[in-house]
HTML snippet that shows the backbone in 3Dmol.js (N, CA, C, O; Angstrom):
<script src="https://3Dmol.org/build/3Dmol-min.js"></script>
<div id="view" style="width:600px;height:400px;position:relative"></div>
<script>
const pdb = `
ATOM      1  N   MET A   1      17.841   0.534 -12.818  1.00  0.00           N
ATOM      2  CA  MET A   1      17.600   0.456 -14.216  1.00  0.00           C
ATOM      3  C   MET A   1      18.923   0.804 -14.881  1.00  0.00           C
ATOM      4  O   MET A   1      19.950   0.306 -14.419  1.00  0.00           O
ATOM      5  N   SER A   2      18.979   1.608 -15.914  1.00  0.00           N
ATOM      6  CA  SER A   2      20.261   1.789 -16.591  1.00  0.00           C
ATOM      7  C   SER A   2      21.297   2.471 -15.698  1.00  0.00           C
ATOM      8  O   SER A   2      22.497   2.355 -15.948  1.00  0.00           O
ATOM      9  N   ARG A   3      20.860   3.163 -14.689  1.00  0.00           N
ATOM     10  CA  ARG A   3      21.792   3.826 -13.770  1.00  0.00           C
ATOM     11  C   ARG A   3      21.763   3.192 -12.382  1.00  0.00           C
ATOM     12  O   ARG A   3      22.189   3.807 -11.404  1.00  0.00           O
ATOM     13  N   GLY A   4      21.268   1.983 -12.300  1.00  0.00           N
ATOM     14  CA  GLY A   4      21.306   1.249 -11.049  1.00  0.00           C
ATOM     15  C   GLY A   4      20.085   1.372 -10.158  1.00  0.00           C
ATOM     16  O   GLY A   4      20.093   0.866  -9.036  1.00  0.00           O
ATOM     17  N   ALA A   5      19.031   2.034 -10.631  1.00  0.00           N
ATOM     18  CA  ALA A   5      17.817   2.156  -9.824  1.00  0.00           C
ATOM     19  C   ALA A   5      17.152   0.785  -9.685  1.00  0.00           C
ATOM     20  O   ALA A   5      17.154  -0.012 -10.623  1.00  0.00           O
ATOM     21  N   ASP A   6      16.597   0.524  -8.531  1.00  0.00           N
ATOM     22  CA  ASP A   6      15.912  -0.743  -8.269  1.00  0.00           C
ATOM     23  C   ASP A   6      14.415  -0.559  -8.512  1.00  0.00           C
ATOM     24  O   ASP A   6      13.767   0.169  -7.759  1.00  0.00           O
ATOM     25  N   PRO A   7      13.837  -1.204  -9.550  1.00  0.00           N
ATOM     26  CA  PRO A   7      12.412  -1.035  -9.836  1.00  0.00           C
ATOM     27  C   PRO A   7      11.508  -1.668  -8.777  1.00  0.00           C
ATOM     28  O   PRO A   7      10.289  -1.499  -8.818  1.00  0.00           O
ATOM     29  N   ASN A   8      12.103  -2.394  -7.833  1.00  0.00           N
ATOM     30  CA  ASN A   8      11.315  -3.007  -6.754  1.00  0.00           C
ATOM     31  C   ASN A   8      11.508  -2.302  -5.410  1.00  0.00           C
ATOM     32  O   ASN A   8      11.002  -2.761  -4.387  1.00  0.00           O
ATOM     33  N   GLN A   9      12.243  -1.183  -5.417  1.00  0.00           N
ATOM     34  CA  GLN A   9      12.460  -0.411  -4.187  1.00  0.00           C
ATOM     35  C   GLN A   9      11.121   0.137  -3.702  1.00  0.00           C
ATOM     36  O   GLN A   9      10.395   0.776  -4.464  1.00  0.00           O
ATOM     37  N   LYS A  10      10.802  -0.109  -2.459  1.00  0.00           N
ATOM     38  CA  LYS A  10       9.523   0.349  -1.918  1.00  0.00           C
ATOM     39  C   LYS A  10       9.633   1.762  -1.364  1.00  0.00           C
ATOM     40  O   LYS A  10      10.532   2.078  -0.585  1.00  0.00           O
ATOM     41  N   CYS A  11       8.704   2.594  -1.783  1.00  0.00           N
ATOM     42  CA  CYS A  11       8.619   3.971  -1.312  1.00  0.00           C
ATOM     43  C   CYS A  11       8.149   3.968   0.139  1.00  0.00           C
ATOM     44  O   CYS A  11       7.099   3.410   0.459  1.00  0.00           O
ATOM     45  N   TYR A  12       8.920   4.583   0.999  1.00  0.00           N
ATOM     46  CA  TYR A  12       8.600   4.626   2.431  1.00  0.00           C
ATOM     47  C   TYR A  12       8.405   3.226   3.013  1.00  0.00           C
ATOM     48  O   TYR A  12       7.682   3.048   3.993  1.00  0.00           O
ATOM     49  N   GLY A  13       9.060   2.232   2.396  1.00  0.00           N
ATOM     50  CA  GLY A  13       8.976   0.869   2.887  1.00  0.00           C
ATOM     51  C   GLY A  13       7.657   0.179   2.626  1.00  0.00           C
ATOM     52  O   GLY A  13       7.383  -0.870   3.209  1.00  0.00           O
ATOM     53  N   LYS A  14       6.815   0.761   1.741  1.00  0.00           N
ATOM     54  CA  LYS A  14       5.487   0.198   1.522  1.00  0.00           C
ATOM     55  C   LYS A  14       5.230  -0.255   0.096  1.00  0.00           C
ATOM     56  O   LYS A  14       4.981  -1.438  -0.138  1.00  0.00           O
ATOM     57  N   TYR A  15       5.284   0.666  -0.866  1.00  0.00           N
ATOM     58  CA  TYR A  15       4.800   0.369  -2.209  1.00  0.00           C
ATOM     59  C   TYR A  15       5.874   0.544  -3.273  1.00  0.00           C
ATOM     60  O   TYR A  15       6.670   1.482  -3.222  1.00  0.00           O
ATOM     61  N   THR A  16       5.888  -0.379  -4.245  1.00  0.00           N
ATOM     62  CA  THR A  16       6.832  -0.299  -5.354  1.00  0.00           C
ATOM     63  C   THR A  16       6.307   0.699  -6.397  1.00  0.00           C
ATOM     64  O   THR A  16       5.128   1.054  -6.377  1.00  0.00           O
ATOM     65  N   PRO A  17       7.180   1.148  -7.306  1.00  0.00           N
ATOM     66  CA  PRO A  17       6.713   2.029  -8.384  1.00  0.00           C
ATOM     67  C   PRO A  17       5.589   1.395  -9.209  1.00  0.00           C
ATOM     68  O   PRO A  17       4.663   2.086  -9.633  1.00  0.00           O
ATOM     69  N   LEU A  18       5.671   0.088  -9.433  1.00  0.00           N
ATOM     70  CA  LEU A  18       4.620  -0.604 -10.184  1.00  0.00           C
ATOM     71  C   LEU A  18       3.278  -0.520  -9.460  1.00  0.00           C
ATOM     72  O   LEU A  18       2.240  -0.330 -10.094  1.00  0.00           O
ATOM     73  N   MET A  19       3.297  -0.659  -8.155  1.00  0.00           N
ATOM     74  CA  MET A  19       2.060  -0.536  -7.380  1.00  0.00           C
ATOM     75  C   MET A  19       1.495   0.878  -7.496  1.00  0.00           C
ATOM     76  O   MET A  19       0.291   1.070  -7.667  1.00  0.00           O
ATOM     77  N   MET A  20       2.388   1.861  -7.402  1.00  0.00           N
ATOM     78  CA  MET A  20       1.944   3.253  -7.426  1.00  0.00           C
ATOM     79  C   MET A  20       1.338   3.629  -8.777  1.00  0.00           C
ATOM     80  O   MET A  20       0.285   4.265  -8.825  1.00  0.00           O
ATOM     81  N   VAL A  21       1.987   3.247  -9.864  1.00  0.00           N
ATOM     82  CA  VAL A  21       1.475   3.611 -11.187  1.00  0.00           C
ATOM     83  C   VAL A  21       0.194   2.847 -11.514  1.00  0.00           C
ATOM     84  O   VAL A  21      -0.594   3.304 -12.342  1.00  0.00           O
ATOM     85  N   SER A  22      -0.027   1.711 -10.892  1.00  0.00           N
ATOM     86  CA  SER A  22      -1.234   0.925 -11.140  1.00  0.00           C
ATOM     87  C   SER A  22      -2.447   1.502 -10.430  1.00  0.00           C
ATOM     88  O   SER A  22      -3.584   1.154 -10.749  1.00  0.00           O
ATOM     89  N   GLY A  23      -2.210   2.370  -9.481  1.00  0.00           N
ATOM     90  CA  GLY A  23      -3.311   3.049  -8.798  1.00  0.00           C
ATOM     91  C   GLY A  23      -3.491   4.429  -9.369  1.00  0.00           C
ATOM     92  O   GLY A  23      -3.879   4.583 -10.527  1.00  0.00           O
ATOM     93  N   LYS A  24      -3.213   5.425  -8.573  1.00  0.00           N
ATOM     94  CA  LYS A  24      -3.389   6.811  -9.012  1.00  0.00           C
ATOM     95  C   LYS A  24      -2.086   7.478  -9.417  1.00  0.00           C
ATOM     96  O   LYS A  24      -2.075   8.670  -9.725  1.00  0.00           O
ATOM     97  N   GLY A  25      -0.991   6.735  -9.423  1.00  0.00           N
ATOM     98  CA  GLY A  25       0.305   7.325  -9.694  1.00  0.00           C
ATOM     99  C   GLY A  25       0.479   7.897 -11.087  1.00  0.00           C
ATOM    100  O   GLY A  25       1.300   8.796 -11.270  1.00  0.00           O
ATOM    101  N   ALA A  26      -0.253   7.420 -12.067  1.00  0.00           N
ATOM    102  CA  ALA A  26      -0.158   7.943 -13.428  1.00  0.00           C
ATOM    103  C   ALA A  26      -1.444   8.681 -13.768  1.00  0.00           C
ATOM    104  O   ALA A  26      -2.004   8.498 -14.849  1.00  0.00           O
ATOM    105  N   ASP A  27      -1.905   9.500 -12.860  1.00  0.00           N
ATOM    106  CA  ASP A  27      -3.201  10.158 -13.001  1.00  0.00           C
ATOM    107  C   ASP A  27      -3.073  11.673 -12.896  1.00  0.00           C
ATOM    108  O   ASP A  27      -3.729  12.291 -12.057  1.00  0.00           O
ATOM    109  N   PRO A  28      -2.221  12.291 -13.752  1.00  0.00           N
ATOM    110  CA  PRO A  28      -2.093  13.744 -13.671  1.00  0.00           C
ATOM    111  C   PRO A  28      -3.376  14.456 -14.081  1.00  0.00           C
ATOM    112  O   PRO A  28      -4.123  13.975 -14.934  1.00  0.00           O
ATOM    113  N   GLU A  29      -3.614  15.581 -13.477  1.00  0.00           N
ATOM    114  CA  GLU A  29      -4.810  16.376 -13.778  1.00  0.00           C
ATOM    115  C   GLU A  29      -4.788  16.818 -15.244  1.00  0.00           C
ATOM    116  O   GLU A  29      -3.721  17.064 -15.807  1.00  0.00           O
ATOM    117  N   GLY A  30      -5.945  16.913 -15.845  1.00  0.00           N
ATOM    118  CA  GLY A  30      -6.064  17.482 -17.170  1.00  0.00           C
ATOM    119  C   GLY A  30      -5.876  16.526 -18.330  1.00  0.00           C
ATOM    120  O   GLY A  30      -6.031  16.932 -19.482  1.00  0.00           O
ATOM    121  N   LEU A  31      -5.548  15.274 -18.071  1.00  0.00           N
ATOM    122  CA  LEU A  31      -5.406  14.319 -19.165  1.00  0.00           C
ATOM    123  C   LEU A  31      -6.685  13.513 -19.316  1.00  0.00           C
ATOM    124  O   LEU A  31      -7.360  13.199 -18.336  1.00  0.00           O
ATOM    125  N   ALA A  32      -7.004  13.186 -20.553  1.00  0.00           N
ATOM    126  CA  ALA A  32      -8.165  12.345 -20.817  1.00  0.00           C
ATOM    127  C   ALA A  32      -7.912  10.948 -20.250  1.00  0.00           C
ATOM    128  O   ALA A  32      -6.764  10.537 -20.083  1.00  0.00           O
ATOM    129  N   GLU A  33      -8.985  10.229 -19.959  1.00  0.00           N
ATOM    130  CA  GLU A  33      -8.867   8.889 -19.362  1.00  0.00           C
ATOM    131  C   GLU A  33      -7.974   7.975 -20.190  1.00  0.00           C
ATOM    132  O   GLU A  33      -7.143   7.262 -19.627  1.00  0.00           O
ATOM    133  N   TRP A  34      -8.125   7.978 -21.516  1.00  0.00           N
ATOM    134  CA  TRP A  34      -7.324   7.088 -22.361  1.00  0.00           C
ATOM    135  C   TRP A  34      -5.855   7.490 -22.363  1.00  0.00           C
ATOM    136  O   TRP A  34      -4.979   6.630 -22.443  1.00  0.00           O
ATOM    137  N   ASP A  35      -5.577   8.799 -22.276  1.00  0.00           N
ATOM    138  CA  ASP A  35      -4.183   9.253 -22.200  1.00  0.00           C
ATOM    139  C   ASP A  35      -3.535   8.771 -20.917  1.00  0.00           C
ATOM    140  O   ASP A  35      -2.384   8.334 -20.930  1.00  0.00           O
ATOM    141  N   ARG A  36      -4.255   8.844 -19.810  1.00  0.00           N
ATOM    142  CA  ARG A  36      -3.732   8.364 -18.522  1.00  0.00           C
ATOM    143  C   ARG A  36      -3.464   6.865 -18.575  1.00  0.00           C
ATOM    144  O   ARG A  36      -2.442   6.391 -18.078  1.00  0.00           O
ATOM    145  N   LEU A  37      -4.387   6.121 -19.182  1.00  0.00           N
ATOM    146  CA  LEU A  37      -4.222   4.673 -19.303  1.00  0.00           C
ATOM    147  C   LEU A  37      -2.998   4.339 -20.154  1.00  0.00           C
ATOM    148  O   LEU A  37      -2.213   3.458 -19.803  1.00  0.00           O
ATOM    149  N   GLU A  38      -2.840   5.038 -21.260  1.00  0.00           N
ATOM    150  CA  GLU A  38      -1.691   4.790 -22.139  1.00  0.00           C
ATOM    151  C   GLU A  38      -0.373   5.082 -21.416  1.00  0.00           C
ATOM    152  O   GLU A  38       0.581   4.315 -21.535  1.00  0.00           O
ATOM    153  N   ILE A  39      -0.319   6.170 -20.679  1.00  0.00           N
ATOM    154  CA  ILE A  39       0.884   6.518 -19.921  1.00  0.00           C
ATOM    155  C   ILE A  39       1.175   5.438 -18.882  1.00  0.00           C
ATOM    156  O   ILE A  39       2.314   4.987 -18.756  1.00  0.00           O
ATOM    157  N   ALA A  40       0.153   5.024 -18.143  1.00  0.00           N
ATOM    158  CA  ALA A  40       0.338   3.991 -17.113  1.00  0.00           C
ATOM    159  C   ALA A  40       0.851   2.698 -17.736  1.00  0.00           C
ATOM    160  O   ALA A  40       1.764   2.072 -17.196  1.00  0.00           O
ATOM    161  N   MET A  41       0.281   2.294 -18.857  1.00  0.00           N
ATOM    162  CA  MET A  41       0.700   1.052 -19.516  1.00  0.00           C
ATOM    163  C   MET A  41       2.162   1.139 -19.971  1.00  0.00           C
ATOM    164  O   MET A  41       2.917   0.179 -19.820  1.00  0.00           O
ATOM    165  N   LYS A  42       2.555   2.276 -20.520  1.00  0.00           N
ATOM    166  CA  LYS A  42       3.941   2.446 -20.965  1.00  0.00           C
ATOM    167  C   LYS A  42       4.908   2.366 -19.785  1.00  0.00           C
ATOM    168  O   LYS A  42       5.960   1.734 -19.881  1.00  0.00           O
ATOM    169  N   ILE A  43       4.552   3.001 -18.687  1.00  0.00           N
ATOM    170  CA  ILE A  43       5.411   2.971 -17.499  1.00  0.00           C
ATOM    171  C   ILE A  43       5.512   1.553 -16.954  1.00  0.00           C
ATOM    172  O   ILE A  43       6.593   1.109 -16.568  1.00  0.00           O
ATOM    173  N   ILE A  44       4.393   0.844 -16.923  1.00  0.00           N
ATOM    174  CA  ILE A  44       4.383  -0.539 -16.434  1.00  0.00           C
ATOM    175  C   ILE A  44       5.312  -1.413 -17.282  1.00  0.00           C
ATOM    176  O   ILE A  44       6.087  -2.199 -16.737  1.00  0.00           O
ATOM    177  N   VAL A  45       5.240  -1.284 -18.595  1.00  0.00           N
ATOM    178  CA  VAL A  45       6.099  -2.069 -19.480  1.00  0.00           C
ATOM    179  C   VAL A  45       7.571  -1.736 -19.227  1.00  0.00           C
ATOM    180  O   VAL A  45       8.406  -2.638 -19.166  1.00  0.00           O
ATOM    181  N   ILE A  46       7.888  -0.467 -19.083  1.00  0.00           N
ATOM    182  CA  ILE A  46       9.271  -0.057 -18.801  1.00  0.00           C
ATOM    183  C   ILE A  46       9.751  -0.664 -17.490  1.00  0.00           C
ATOM    184  O   ILE A  46      10.863  -1.186 -17.415  1.00  0.00           O
ATOM    185  N   LEU A  47       8.919  -0.596 -16.458  1.00  0.00           N
ATOM    186  CA  LEU A  47       9.296  -1.165 -15.160  1.00  0.00           C
ATOM    187  C   LEU A  47       9.513  -2.669 -15.259  1.00  0.00           C
ATOM    188  O   LEU A  47      10.485  -3.190 -14.713  1.00  0.00           O
ATOM    189  N   LEU A  48       8.621  -3.368 -15.946  1.00  0.00           N
ATOM    190  CA  LEU A  48       8.748  -4.821 -16.079  1.00  0.00           C
ATOM    191  C   LEU A  48       9.986  -5.208 -16.880  1.00  0.00           C
ATOM    192  O   LEU A  48      10.665  -6.178 -16.541  1.00  0.00           O
ATOM    193  N   ARG A  49      10.279  -4.473 -17.921  1.00  0.00           N
ATOM    194  CA  ARG A  49      11.481  -4.749 -18.726  1.00  0.00           C
ATOM    195  C   ARG A  49      12.760  -4.555 -17.920  1.00  0.00           C
ATOM    196  O   ARG A  49      13.814  -5.093 -18.258  1.00  0.00           O
ATOM    197  N   ASN A  50      12.646  -3.784 -16.861  1.00  0.00           N
ATOM    198  CA  ASN A  50      13.813  -3.500 -16.039  1.00  0.00           C
ATOM    199  C   ASN A  50      13.801  -4.264 -14.721  1.00  0.00           C
ATOM    200  O   ASN A  50      14.513  -3.907 -13.782  1.00  0.00           O
ATOM    201  N   GLY A  51      12.992  -5.314 -14.655  1.00  0.00           N
ATOM    202  CA  GLY A  51      13.050  -6.221 -13.519  1.00  0.00           C
ATOM    203  C   GLY A  51      12.026  -6.036 -12.422  1.00  0.00           C
ATOM    204  O   GLY A  51      12.156  -6.641 -11.357  1.00  0.00           O
ATOM    205  N   ALA A  52      11.009  -5.217 -12.648  1.00  0.00           N
ATOM    206  CA  ALA A  52       9.971  -5.046 -11.626  1.00  0.00           C
ATOM    207  C   ALA A  52       9.228  -6.367 -11.425  1.00  0.00           C
ATOM    208  O   ALA A  52       8.991  -7.105 -12.381  1.00  0.00           O
ATOM    209  N   ASP A  53       8.870  -6.653 -10.193  1.00  0.00           N
ATOM    210  CA  ASP A  53       8.132  -7.865  -9.834  1.00  0.00           C
ATOM    211  C   ASP A  53       6.638  -7.581  -9.969  1.00  0.00           C
ATOM    212  O   ASP A  53       6.079  -6.811  -9.189  1.00  0.00           O
ATOM    213  N   LEU A  54       5.994  -8.198 -10.953  1.00  0.00           N
ATOM    214  CA  LEU A  54       4.583  -7.965 -11.239  1.00  0.00           C
ATOM    215  C   LEU A  54       3.689  -8.319 -10.064  1.00  0.00           C
ATOM    216  O   LEU A  54       2.647  -7.691  -9.872  1.00  0.00           O
ATOM    217  N   ASP A  55       4.075  -9.310  -9.274  1.00  0.00           N
ATOM    218  CA  ASP A  55       3.239  -9.747  -8.160  1.00  0.00           C
ATOM    219  C   ASP A  55       3.783  -9.341  -6.787  1.00  0.00           C
ATOM    220  O   ASP A  55       3.379  -9.898  -5.766  1.00  0.00           O
ATOM    221  N   ALA A  56       4.698  -8.373  -6.768  1.00  0.00           N
ATOM    222  CA  ALA A  56       5.181  -7.885  -5.467  1.00  0.00           C
ATOM    223  C   ALA A  56       3.994  -7.373  -4.660  1.00  0.00           C
ATOM    224  O   ALA A  56       3.060  -6.784  -5.204  1.00  0.00           O
ATOM    225  N   ASN A  57       4.049  -7.609  -3.361  1.00  0.00           N
ATOM    226  CA  ASN A  57       2.957  -7.101  -2.527  1.00  0.00           C
ATOM    227  C   ASN A  57       3.459  -6.708  -1.148  1.00  0.00           C
ATOM    228  O   ASN A  57       4.506  -7.156  -0.682  1.00  0.00           O
ATOM    229  N   THR A  58       2.687  -5.874  -0.534  1.00  0.00           N
ATOM    230  CA  THR A  58       2.929  -5.442   0.832  1.00  0.00           C
ATOM    231  C   THR A  58       1.665  -5.742   1.615  1.00  0.00           C
ATOM    232  O   THR A  58       0.632  -5.105   1.413  1.00  0.00           O
ATOM    233  N   LYS A  59       1.752  -6.701   2.496  1.00  0.00           N
ATOM    234  CA  LYS A  59       0.598  -7.097   3.320  1.00  0.00           C
ATOM    235  C   LYS A  59      -0.638  -7.359   2.462  1.00  0.00           C
ATOM    236  O   LYS A  59      -1.741  -6.918   2.787  1.00  0.00           O
ATOM    237  N   GLY A  60      -0.435  -8.085   1.358  1.00  0.00           N
ATOM    238  CA  GLY A  60      -1.551  -8.459   0.495  1.00  0.00           C
ATOM    239  C   GLY A  60      -1.953  -7.412  -0.523  1.00  0.00           C
ATOM    240  O   GLY A  60      -2.897  -7.633  -1.281  1.00  0.00           O
ATOM    241  N   VAL A  61      -1.272  -6.284  -0.567  1.00  0.00           N
ATOM    242  CA  VAL A  61      -1.601  -5.222  -1.514  1.00  0.00           C
ATOM    243  C   VAL A  61      -0.595  -5.281  -2.665  1.00  0.00           C
ATOM    244  O   VAL A  61       0.615  -5.241  -2.441  1.00  0.00           O
ATOM    245  N   SER A  62      -1.101  -5.375  -3.894  1.00  0.00           N
ATOM    246  CA  SER A  62      -0.246  -5.501  -5.075  1.00  0.00           C
ATOM    247  C   SER A  62      -0.673  -4.487  -6.131  1.00  0.00           C
ATOM    248  O   SER A  62      -1.622  -3.729  -5.933  1.00  0.00           O
ATOM    249  N   ALA A  63       0.043  -4.485  -7.261  1.00  0.00           N
ATOM    250  CA  ALA A  63      -0.320  -3.607  -8.372  1.00  0.00           C
ATOM    251  C   ALA A  63      -1.743  -3.920  -8.848  1.00  0.00           C
ATOM    252  O   ALA A  63      -2.527  -3.014  -9.130  1.00  0.00           O
ATOM    253  N   LEU A  64      -2.060  -5.206  -8.933  1.00  0.00           N
ATOM    254  CA  LEU A  64      -3.406  -5.601  -9.352  1.00  0.00           C
ATOM    255  C   LEU A  64      -4.455  -5.103  -8.356  1.00  0.00           C
ATOM    256  O   LEU A  64      -5.538  -4.673  -8.753  1.00  0.00           O
ATOM    257  N   HIS A  65      -4.134  -5.163  -7.085  1.00  0.00           N
ATOM    258  CA  HIS A  65      -5.039  -4.645  -6.052  1.00  0.00           C
ATOM    259  C   HIS A  65      -5.275  -3.146  -6.254  1.00  0.00           C
ATOM    260  O   HIS A  65      -6.415  -2.685  -6.185  1.00  0.00           O
ATOM    261  N   PHE A  66      -4.206  -2.386  -6.502  1.00  0.00           N
ATOM    262  CA  PHE A  66      -4.339  -0.938  -6.712  1.00  0.00           C
ATOM    263  C   PHE A  66      -5.196  -0.634  -7.931  1.00  0.00           C
ATOM    264  O   PHE A  66      -6.029   0.272  -7.886  1.00  0.00           O
ATOM    265  N   ALA A  67      -5.006  -1.381  -9.030  1.00  0.00           N
ATOM    266  CA  ALA A  67      -5.811  -1.170 -10.233  1.00  0.00           C
ATOM    267  C   ALA A  67      -7.283  -1.472  -9.949  1.00  0.00           C
ATOM    268  O   ALA A  67      -8.168  -0.738 -10.391  1.00  0.00           O
ATOM    269  N   ASN A  68      -7.542  -2.556  -9.209  1.00  0.00           N
ATOM    270  CA  ASN A  68      -8.922  -2.881  -8.813  1.00  0.00           C
ATOM    271  C   ASN A  68      -9.512  -1.784  -7.952  1.00  0.00           C
ATOM    272  O   ASN A  68     -10.652  -1.366  -8.153  1.00  0.00           O
ATOM    273  N   GLN A  69      -8.732  -1.321  -6.994  1.00  0.00           N
ATOM    274  CA  GLN A  69      -9.194  -0.297  -6.057  1.00  0.00           C
ATOM    275  C   GLN A  69      -9.540   1.006  -6.782  1.00  0.00           C
ATOM    276  O   GLN A  69     -10.477   1.704  -6.394  1.00  0.00           O
ATOM    277  N   SER A  70      -8.783   1.332  -7.834  1.00  0.00           N
ATOM    278  CA  SER A  70      -9.056   2.561  -8.575  1.00  0.00           C
ATOM    279  C   SER A  70     -10.161   2.371  -9.619  1.00  0.00           C
ATOM    280  O   SER A  70     -10.495   3.293 -10.363  1.00  0.00           O
ATOM    281  N   LYS A  71     -10.726   1.145  -9.659  1.00  0.00           N
ATOM    282  CA  LYS A  71     -11.831   0.806 -10.565  1.00  0.00           C
ATOM    283  C   LYS A  71     -11.452   1.003 -12.034  1.00  0.00           C
ATOM    284  O   LYS A  71     -12.272   1.425 -12.849  1.00  0.00           O
ATOM    285  N   ASN A  72     -10.195   0.690 -12.355  1.00  0.00           N
ATOM    286  CA  ASN A  72      -9.710   0.829 -13.718  1.00  0.00           C
ATOM    287  C   ASN A  72      -9.662  -0.552 -14.359  1.00  0.00           C
ATOM    288  O   ASN A  72      -8.627  -1.219 -14.342  1.00  0.00           O
ATOM    289  N   LEU A  73     -10.788  -0.974 -14.923  1.00  0.00           N
ATOM    290  CA  LEU A  73     -10.909  -2.318 -15.490  1.00  0.00           C
ATOM    291  C   LEU A  73      -9.909  -2.554 -16.620  1.00  0.00           C
ATOM    292  O   LEU A  73      -9.376  -3.655 -16.756  1.00  0.00           O
ATOM    293  N   ASP A  74      -9.652  -1.523 -17.432  1.00  0.00           N
ATOM    294  CA  ASP A  74      -8.686  -1.685 -18.522  1.00  0.00           C
ATOM    295  C   ASP A  74      -7.301  -2.003 -17.977  1.00  0.00           C
ATOM    296  O   ASP A  74      -6.594  -2.849 -18.524  1.00  0.00           O
ATOM    297  N   LEU A  75      -6.917  -1.332 -16.912  1.00  0.00           N
ATOM    298  CA  LEU A  75      -5.603  -1.582 -16.323  1.00  0.00           C
ATOM    299  C   LEU A  75      -5.567  -2.944 -15.628  1.00  0.00           C
ATOM    300  O   LEU A  75      -4.544  -3.628 -15.666  1.00  0.00           O
ATOM    301  N   VAL A  76      -6.657  -3.339 -15.004  1.00  0.00           N
ATOM    302  CA  VAL A  76      -6.752  -4.668 -14.396  1.00  0.00           C
ATOM    303  C   VAL A  76      -6.536  -5.734 -15.463  1.00  0.00           C
ATOM    304  O   VAL A  76      -5.754  -6.665 -15.270  1.00  0.00           O
ATOM    305  N   MET A  77      -7.228  -5.593 -16.585  1.00  0.00           N
ATOM    306  CA  MET A  77      -7.113  -6.576 -17.667  1.00  0.00           C
ATOM    307  C   MET A  77      -5.698  -6.565 -18.257  1.00  0.00           C
ATOM    308  O   MET A  77      -5.168  -7.619 -18.607  1.00  0.00           O
ATOM    309  N   PHE A  78      -5.088  -5.390 -18.367  1.00  0.00           N
ATOM    310  CA  PHE A  78      -3.721  -5.286 -18.877  1.00  0.00           C
ATOM    311  C   PHE A  78      -2.755  -6.013 -17.962  1.00  0.00           C
ATOM    312  O   PHE A  78      -1.921  -6.791 -18.427  1.00  0.00           O
ATOM    313  N   LEU A  79      -2.860  -5.766 -16.658  1.00  0.00           N
ATOM    314  CA  LEU A  79      -1.968  -6.432 -15.697  1.00  0.00           C
ATOM    315  C   LEU A  79      -2.159  -7.953 -15.734  1.00  0.00           C
ATOM    316  O   LEU A  79      -1.187  -8.707 -15.682  1.00  0.00           O
ATOM    317  N   LYS A  80      -3.402  -8.392 -15.822  1.00  0.00           N
ATOM    318  CA  LYS A  80      -3.670  -9.833 -15.905  1.00  0.00           C
ATOM    319  C   LYS A  80      -3.100 -10.421 -17.194  1.00  0.00           C
ATOM    320  O   LYS A  80      -2.592 -11.542 -17.193  1.00  0.00           O
ATOM    321  N   SER A  81      -3.181  -9.669 -18.293  1.00  0.00           N
ATOM    322  CA  SER A  81      -2.628 -10.180 -19.560  1.00  0.00           C
ATOM    323  C   SER A  81      -1.120 -10.329 -19.493  1.00  0.00           C
ATOM    324  O   SER A  81      -0.532 -11.124 -20.225  1.00  0.00           O
ATOM    325  N   LEU A  82      -0.498  -9.559 -18.611  1.00  0.00           N
ATOM    326  CA  LEU A  82       0.957  -9.652 -18.407  1.00  0.00           C
ATOM    327  C   LEU A  82       1.336 -10.761 -17.427  1.00  0.00           C
ATOM    328  O   LEU A  82       2.511 -11.091 -17.268  1.00  0.00           O
ATOM    329  N   GLY A  83       0.312 -11.335 -16.768  1.00  0.00           N
ATOM    330  CA  GLY A  83       0.567 -12.446 -15.861  1.00  0.00           C
ATOM    331  C   GLY A  83       0.353 -12.139 -14.395  1.00  0.00           C
ATOM    332  O   GLY A  83       0.667 -12.974 -13.546  1.00  0.00           O
ATOM    333  N   ALA A  84      -0.176 -10.958 -14.065  1.00  0.00           N
ATOM    334  CA  ALA A  84      -0.433 -10.639 -12.661  1.00  0.00           C
ATOM    335  C   ALA A  84      -1.460 -11.618 -12.109  1.00  0.00           C
ATOM    336  O   ALA A  84      -2.474 -11.901 -12.747  1.00  0.00           O
ATOM    337  N   SER A  85      -1.182 -12.127 -10.921  1.00  0.00           N
ATOM    338  CA  SER A  85      -2.095 -13.111 -10.343  1.00  0.00           C
ATOM    339  C   SER A  85      -2.550 -12.745  -8.945  1.00  0.00           C
ATOM    340  O   SER A  85      -3.410 -13.423  -8.384  1.00  0.00           O
ATOM    341  N   GLN A  86      -2.012 -11.721  -8.386  1.00  0.00           N
ATOM    342  CA  GLN A  86      -2.379 -11.357  -7.004  1.00  0.00           C
ATOM    343  C   GLN A  86      -3.045 -10.010  -6.971  1.00  0.00           C
ATOM    344  O   GLN A  86      -3.424  -9.535  -5.900  1.00  0.00           O
TER     345      GLN A  86
END
`;
const viewer = $3Dmol.createViewer("view");
viewer.addModel(pdb, "pdb");
viewer.setStyle({}, {cartoon: {color: "spectrum"}});
viewer.zoomTo();
viewer.render();
</script>
């Protein structure tokens, strides 16, 4: 990003930051559901503006998959509105 970070770098060779935040990565304890959703959406937009691949996947697992798995319909719809297809 502004200091050379790669928004598509996979953590432990598996998941990108976008995948992580689309699941439980933006789920700190003590925040209301809407606050967590707002934080996740802001992080997703920042990652995408800095070159994150919306449809990156690891063995069929993508950001959209993580949002589905966490049963977060609002985040699923948000990712789809941004063009996520996998």
